[in-house]
N, C-alpha and C positions, 0 to 999 in steps of 0.2 A: 591430406591432414590425418593425423593419427586418431584412433579410437579414444573416446573419453570414457570415464567410468560410468557417466549417466547412461551411455549407450547399452549397458548391461541390464537396465531396468526398463519397465514398461513406461509408455508415455503417461499413463494415469499416475504411476508412482512418482515420476518426475514433476508432473503438474502439482500433485499434493505436497511434494517437498518444497517447490517454489512458493506455494501459498503459505505454507508454515514458516518458511524463511521471511516472508514479507511481513508476517504478523508477529515475528519474533522479537521485535523492538518495542519497549514499553511505550514510546511516543506513538507509535502506529496503533497499538491497542487503544491508547486514549483517544486517538482520533477516531477510531472505529466506534467506540463508546459514544463519542459525541454525535457522529453520523447516524447512529441508531436513534437518536433523540430528535433529529431535525429532518426536514423533507428535502433540503437542498444543502449543497456544499459550497460555502463562500469562504475562501481562504482567510479573508480578514476576520470573519466570525470565529474561525478556529484559532487564529492568533490571539484574539481576545480571550479565548477560553483556556488556552494552554501557555505555559511559560517558555515558548519557543519563538524564534524569529521567523518572519514570513518566508524567507528562503529555505529555511529548514522544514517548515510545514510543507511547502511546495514540493520539496524532494521526497518527503515521506509520502505525500499524496501521489507522486509519480511512481514510487515503488509499489505502492498498493495497486494502482491501476495497471502497471505493467504486469503484475502478477495475477490479475484478473479478479482481485478481491473486491474492487469498486469499479464503477462505471462513470462515465460522465464525459463532459467536453469543457474546454476552457473558453470563457467568454470575457469580453471586455479587454 
């Protein structure tokens, strides 16, 4: 497989870019604002707080988690 442009940059630079990309969506910023106010993340609570559907919230949470912005596990 060929070289990608990300290979020209350090791991730290790529990690930072990934994190900024993850928080570059206003819904994810709103989710982070909410998470800063509470001790636990329950998707249903976020759905009640934001004007987004549950699958949309779940996808945004997945993106934030994959980028290392948030941590946690899925229960239930």
